[in-house]
C-alpha positions as CSV (number, residue, x, y, z in Angstrom):
1,X,11.3,1.5,95.7
2,X,13.0,3.1,92.7
3,X,14.4,0.7,90.0
4,X,17.9,1.7,88.9
5,X,18.1,3.2,85.5
6,X,20.7,0.6,84.3
7,X,18.2,-2.2,85.1
8,X,15.6,-0.6,83.0
9,X,18.0,-0.3,80.1
10,X,19.0,-3.9,80.4
11,X,15.4,-5.0,80.4
12,X,14.6,-3.0,77.2
13,X,17.7,-4.4,75.5
14,X,16.7,-8.0,76.4
15,X,13.2,-7.4,75.1
16,X,14.5,-6.0,71.8
17,X,16.9,-8.9,71.3
18,X,14.2,-11.5,71.8
19,X,11.5,-9.8,69.6
20,X,13.9,-8.2,67.1
21,X,12.9,-5.6,64.6
22,X,11.3,-8.0,62.1
23,X,10.3,-6.6,58.7
24,X,6.6,-6.8,58.0
25,X,5.5,-9.9,56.3
26,X,5.4,-9.7,52.5
27,X,2.5,-11.0,50.4
28,X,4.3,-14.3,49.6
29,X,5.1,-14.8,53.4
30,X,1.5,-14.1,54.4
31,X,0.3,-16.4,51.6
32,X,2.6,-19.3,51.0
33,X,0.9,-20.2,47.8
34,X,1.5,-16.8,46.1
35,X,4.8,-17.9,44.5
36,X,3.3,-21.2,43.4
37,X,0.3,-19.4,41.8
38,X,2.7,-17.0,40.1
39,X,4.8,-19.8,38.7
40,X,1.7,-21.7,37.5
41,X,0.6,-18.5,35.7
42,X,3.9,-18.2,33.9
43,X,3.8,-21.9,33.0
44,X,0.4,-21.5,31.4
45,X,1.6,-18.5,29.5
46,X,4.6,-20.5,28.2
47,X,2.4,-23.4,27.2
48,X,0.1,-21.0,25.4
49,X,3.0,-19.5,23.4
50,X,4.3,-23.0,22.6
51,X,0.9,-24.1,21.4
52,X,0.6,-21.0,19.2
53,X,4.0,-21.7,17.7
54,X,3.1,-25.3,17.1
55,X,-0.2,-24.2,15.5
56,X,1.6,-21.8,13.2
57,X,4.2,-24.5,12.3
58,X,1.5,-27.0,11.5
59,X,-0.3,-24.5,9.3
60,X,2.8,-23.6,7.4
61,X,3.7,-27.2,6.9
62,X,0.2,-27.9,5.6
63,X,0.4,-25.0,3.1
64,X,3.8,-26.0,1.8
65,X,3.0,-29.7,1.6
66,X,-0.2,-29.0,-0.4
67,X,1.6,-26.6,-2.7
68,X,4.4,-29.1,-3.4
69,X,1.8,-31.8,-4.2
70,X,0.8,-29.8,-7.2
71,X,4.3,-29.6,-8.8
72,X,4.0,-30.2,-12.5
73,X,0.4,-29.1,-12.9
74,X,0.2,-27.0,-16.1
75,X,-0.2,-23.3,-16.2
76,X,-3.5,-22.0,-17.6
77,X,-4.5,-18.3,-17.6
78,X,-7.6,-18.0,-15.4
79,X,-7.2,-21.6,-14.1
80,X,-7.8,-22.4,-10.5
81,X,-7.8,-26.2,-10.2
82,X,-5.7,-29.3,-11.0
83,X,-8.3,-30.2,-13.7
84,X,-8.0,-26.9,-15.6
85,X,-4.5,-25.9,-14.6
86,X,-3.5,-22.8,-12.6
87,X,-2.4,-19.3,-13.1
88,X,-0.3,-17.8,-10.3
89,X,-3.0,-16.3,-8.1
90,X,-5.4,-19.2,-8.8
91,X,-2.7,-21.5,-7.6
92,X,-2.2,-19.6,-4.3
93,X,-5.9,-19.3,-3.8
94,X,-6.5,-23.0,-4.2
95,X,-3.6,-23.9,-1.9
96,X,-4.9,-21.7,1.0
97,X,-8.4,-22.9,0.5
98,X,-7.5,-26.6,0.4
99,X,-4.9,-26.5,3.1
100,X,-6.4,-24.3,5.8
101,X,-9.9,-23.4,4.4
102,X,-9.1,-19.7,3.8
103,X,-10.3,-18.2,0.6
104,X,-8.1,-15.4,-0.7
105,X,-9.1,-12.8,-3.3
106,X,-8.7,-13.9,-6.9
107,X,-5.9,-11.6,-8.4
108,X,-2.3,-11.3,-7.2
109,X,-2.8,-7.5,-6.6
110,X,-5.9,-8.2,-4.5
111,X,-4.0,-10.8,-2.5
112,X,-1.2,-8.3,-1.9
113,X,-3.7,-5.7,-0.7
114,X,-5.5,-8.1,1.6
115,X,-2.5,-9.5,3.5
116,X,0.0,-8.1,6.0
117,X,3.2,-6.5,4.7
118,X,6.3,-8.1,6.2
119,X,10.1,-7.6,5.8
120,X,11.6,-10.1,3.3
121,X,14.1,-11.1,6.1
122,X,11.1,-12.3,8.1
123,X,9.7,-14.6,5.5
124,X,8.5,-17.9,6.8
125,X,7.2,-21.0,4.9
126,X,3.6,-20.3,3.7
127,X,4.1,-16.6,3.3
128,X,3.4,-14.9,-0.1
129,X,6.0,-13.4,-2.4
130,X,5.1,-10.9,-5.2
131,X,6.7,-9.9,-8.4
132,X,6.3,-7.4,-11.2
133,X,6.3,-9.6,-14.3
134,X,3.8,-7.7,-16.5
135,X,5.1,-4.1,-16.1
136,X,2.9,-3.5,-13.1
137,X,3.3,-4.1,-9.4
138,X,2.0,-7.3,-7.8
139,X,1.3,-9.0,-11.2
140,X,2.7,-12.3,-10.0
141,X,2.6,-14.3,-6.8
142,X,4.0,-17.4,-5.3
143,X,4.3,-19.2,-1.9
144,X,7.5,-19.1,0.0
145,X,8.7,-22.6,1.0
146,X,11.9,-21.7,2.9
147,X,15.6,-21.7,2.0
148,X,15.1,-18.7,-0.3
149,X,12.8,-20.6,-2.6
150,X,9.2,-20.3,-3.6
151,X,6.6,-22.4,-5.5
152,X,4.4,-20.9,-8.1
153,X,2.6,-21.3,-11.5
154,X,4.9,-19.3,-13.7
155,X,3.6,-18.7,-17.2
156,X,1.9,-20.1,-20.3
157,X,3.6,-23.3,-21.5
158,X,5.0,-23.9,-18.0
159,X,3.8,-25.7,-14.9
160,X,3.9,-25.4,-11.1
161,X,7.5,-25.4,-10.1
162,X,10.0,-24.2,-7.5
163,X,12.3,-21.3,-8.2
164,X,15.1,-19.5,-6.3
165,X,14.3,-15.9,-5.2
166,X,18.0,-15.0,-5.8
167,X,17.9,-15.9,-9.4
168,X,18.5,-12.7,-11.4
169,X,15.1,-12.7,-13.1
170,X,13.2,-12.9,-9.9
171,X,15.5,-10.8,-7.8
172,X,15.1,-7.8,-10.2
173,X,11.3,-8.1,-10.2
174,X,10.6,-8.7,-6.5
175,X,7.8,-6.5,-5.2
176,X,7.6,-7.6,-1.6
177,X,6.5,-10.2,0.9
178,X,3.1,-10.6,2.6
179,X,1.7,-12.8,5.4
180,X,-1.8,-14.2,5.5
181,X,-2.8,-13.5,9.1
182,X,-6.4,-14.5,9.5
183,X,-9.9,-13.5,8.5
184,X,-10.3,-11.4,11.6
185,X,-7.3,-9.2,11.0
186,X,-7.6,-8.8,7.3
187,X,-11.3,-8.4,7.1
188,X,-13.3,-8.4,3.9
189,X,-10.1,-8.7,1.8
190,X,-10.0,-12.4,2.5
191,X,-13.7,-13.1,2.1
192,X,-14.9,-15.0,-0.9
193,X,-15.2,-12.7,-3.9
194,X,-16.8,-14.6,-6.8
195,X,-17.2,-11.4,-8.9
196,X,-13.4,-10.9,-8.8
197,X,-12.2,-13.4,-11.4
198,X,-9.7,-11.5,-13.5
199,X,-6.4,-13.5,-13.4
200,X,-3.0,-12.0,-12.7
201,X,-0.5,-13.8,-14.8
């Protein structure tokens, strides 16, 4: 017996309507935990970034707090302690050593050479600011504390104090900003250098 053509067509249409032309299953449909895993990965990345930001914030706070605790300590050329007094680079070196255990080179010029150049607009508390106060570049250094101000040991007869970077004297002599990244990224420049003892200013 021959089956009429229209019945065959009806059967095929019925079959298609029940099965449908479903798209192939995607990875997340075949594996329901895929999106959960992806979300967890992003969460861990966010937590890592947040921890890094907190760590940098804690480090900067430690540096600034330590520097501010030395306000009023007298200036002494070649000095590098509260007992002897500080010159500018001796002050910066002592602060980094005592606050985060990182020993910078001795002179301001060496500290500039051993740290990362940054745009002044990117200055963050704990960064270094350099000045030409002795008719040569990078002859003076201080620590940025925020709000356009820095703490430093200025000159003979003075003591550790805070100054405004926008004051005419400092603005005219500004040499640039630097960031102390880490021993791993700045290499030997941040290693202890006992032979390098010539003061900056």
